[in-house]
C-alpha positions in Angstrom: 28.3 152.4 29.1 28.3 148.6 29.4 26.1 146.5 31.6 27.2 144.4 34.6 28.6 141.5 32.5 31.8 142.2 30.7 34.0 139.6 28.9 32.1 136.7 30.6 28.6 135.4 30.3 26.2 135.7 33.2 26.3 132.6 35.3 24.7 130.0 33.1 21.5 128.5 34.7 18.5 126.6 33.6 16.2 129.5 34.7 16.7 133.3 34.5 15.6 133.9 38.1 16.7 135.1 40.6 19.4 136.8 38.7 17.0 138.5 36.2 15.4 140.5 39.0 18.8 141.6 40.4 20.0 142.7 36.9 16.8 144.6 36.4 17.1 146.4 39.7 20.8 147.3 39.2 20.2 148.4 35.6 17.3 150.7 36.6 19.5 152.3 39.2 22.5 152.7 36.8 20.4 154.1 33.9 18.6 156.5 36.2 21.9 157.7 37.8 24.0 157.9 34.6 21.5 159.0 31.9 22.2 162.7 32.3 25.9 162.3 32.0 27.2 164.5 29.1 29.6 162.0 27.7 27.2 159.0 27.5 27.1 158.2 23.8 25.4 154.7 23.8 24.2 152.1 26.3 25.7 148.7 25.7 24.2 145.5 27.1 27.6 143.9 27.6 31.2 144.1 26.7 32.4 141.4 24.3 30.0 138.7 25.5 28.2 138.2 22.1 31.7 138.2 20.5 32.7 135.5 23.1 29.7 133.5 22.2 30.3 133.7 18.5 34.1 133.4 18.4 35.7 132.3 21.6 34.3 128.8 22.1 31.5 129.7 24.6 28.6 128.4 22.6 29.0 124.6 23.4 29.3 125.3 27.1 26.1 127.4 27.1 23.7 125.3 25.0 20.3 125.2 26.7 21.2 127.6 29.5 20.6 131.2 30.1 23.8 133.2 29.8 22.8 136.8 29.5 21.4 137.1 25.9 18.0 137.8 27.3 19.3 140.7 29.3 21.0 142.2 26.2 18.2 141.7 23.8 15.0 142.0 26.0 15.4 143.4 29.4 18.1 146.2 29.0 16.7 147.7 25.7 13.2 147.9 27.4 14.7 149.6 30.4 16.7 152.1 28.3 13.7 152.9 26.2 11.7 153.5 29.4 14.3 155.4 31.4 16.6 157.1 28.8 14.8 157.1 25.4 17.2 159.8 24.0 20.3 157.6 24.2 20.8 154.8 21.7 21.1 151.2 22.9 23.3 148.4 21.5 23.0 144.8 22.7 26.8 144.6 22.9 30.1 146.3 22.3 31.3 145.4 19.8 28.2 144.7 17.8 27.3 144.6 14.1 23.6 144.9 14.4 22.9 141.6 12.8 22.9 138.0 14.0 24.6 137.0 10.7 27.6 139.3 10.8 30.7 138.9 13.0 30.2 141.1 16.1 33.6 142.9 15.5 33.2 143.5 11.8 34.6 146.9 11.0 32.1 147.5 8.2 29.1 147.3 10.5 28.3 148.8 13.9 31.0 149.2 16.5 34.4 147.7 16.8 37.1 146.9 19.3 40.8 147.3 18.2 43.2 145.5 20.5 45.6 143.8 18.1 47.5 147.1 18.0 48.2 146.7 21.7 49.2 143.0 21.7 50.2 141.9 18.2 51.3 144.8 16.0 52.9 148.3 16.2 50.8 151.4 17.0 51.1 152.6 13.4 48.6 149.9 12.4 45.8 152.0 13.8 45.9 153.8 10.5 45.1 150.5 8.7 41.6 150.5 10.2 38.6 152.4 8.9 35.8 151.2 11.2 32.4 152.9 11.5 32.8 153.5 15.3 35.6 152.3 17.6 34.0 151.7 20.9 37.1 150.3 22.6 40.8 150.3 21.9 44.0 150.3 23.8 47.7 150.5 23.8 50.1 149.3 26.4 51.8 152.2 28.2 55.3 152.3 29.4 56.1 151.0 32.9 56.4 153.6 35.6 59.8 155.2 35.8 62.3 154.3 38.6 62.7 156.7 41.5 
């Protein structure tokens, strides 16, 4: 389960408020509502935002501004520990559990595999040996004609 920011940073501002309080209220509600779901394997603070910061050119635009990192590393893990301590928390998906490793490194943490969908044939899934694939995809055929 990923948090409210996916594939884009939170609106960059000089101060975390008032958005911090809104994120906290929404996260409390979501964690409480979803924590008993049988297929919940891990709580993720975001989807691809740390990857975007590291690898997609976001860093220069976000220097000196809040962009969500405080949610992923402070607020959300605290709330998960308080409201659903049995389910693991990860600051992001993908995430390598170190600030010094690429977030989508297949040797550490979780990984997203999308090149099979948009760059290479599906048989290349067999080329990967990641620790845990938290997201992947493959383009399906268009709907048939009637």
